[in-house]
C-alpha positions, 0 to 999 in steps of 0.5 A: 335427838332434839325435841321441839317446843311444840312436842313439849307443849303437847307433853306437858298438857297432859300434866295438870300439876305443872306449868310449862312455858316458853318465852321469846327474848322480849318475855313474850309467851311463845308456848304455854301448856293448858295448865297455865291457860287454865290458872290464868282463868283464860279459855284458849292458848291463843289468850296467852301466846304473844303477850308477856307477864305484865299483860296477864297477871295483876300489876304488882305480880307482873312486874315481879315475874318480869324481873325474874324473866329479865335475870333469865335473859340475862344468862341466870338459871333459876332452880327450884325457886320456892314461890307462892302463885296467886290465881284469878279464882282467888286460890293460892298454892306453893310451887317450885319454879325453874327457868333456863336461858334458851341459847342460839349460837351462843346468845340468849334468845328466850326462856324455858321453864316449869313451875311444879305444884308442891306435892304431899310429903312421901309418908312411905320414905324410911326416914319419915318418922324421923323427919316429922320431929324435924317438921314439928321442931321447925313449926314450933320454932319458925321464927327462930335462927335454927342450925341444920346441924340441930336438925340432923341431930333431932333426926338422928342423921348426919347433915347430908343425909338429912338434906337429902332425905329432906329434899326426897320427902318434902321436895324442899331443903330444911332451910326452904321449909322454915321460909315456907313457914315464915311466909305462911304465917306472915300471909295470915297476919297480913290479913289482920291490922298489925304493922308490916314491920311487927309482923316481919320480926314476929315471923323471924326476920331481922328487919322490915327490909329483910322481910320485904325482900323475902316476901317479894321474892316468894310471893311475888309482891311486897307485904303492903302490896300483898295486904292491899290485894287481900283488902281489895278482895275483901280478905276473901283470898284463900291462903295455901293449904298446909300440905306438910303434915300427913 
């Protein structure tokens, strides 16, 4: 049994914390659920269909998203990419993005994807209390090199158990959580006057190049572009809410 994109679009209209989309071989939207429409600050699905990301998002973001789309059109599968999304109401939020190439007769003809909002931790999970020890350690030492084996020892779990339970409770790997903490701190500091290089080093990145690459992969723009955006907005863009402590 095959399900059409029209049916999936209607289904995802009922899921407010998930963005769903289909794009053609040129990166233009052919389907978009209402969550995406609203987060773009638009009223009608027709305002999105037929347009690409460079037409719908600010220049810095649109260019980054277009590059990511091209990777998928070249055949790459993107799974659980941790990203910060920024919306016209100046709100920001963390999500996990998945994109897959759509093939017809063996050739890539488009893209199908979702971006799922990062939810609250599962505080009812049996290992939650032990994983909180790992969380506290990462929050205190986010800028340092941390070995997964050390984190597993803190939780009194094997490495495999830690990674499995951590993803179940926080929807992230320990490495993704550390990246999240580093990027959140970098975003806060970019509202100030410290140099980009100094901020990168303070947040645990080996050099300015590594900082710029990770920041762009996560936020969709370089640290300098992000600073320009928040400066133009008068510093009023709301940072992602801390959502990993229950």
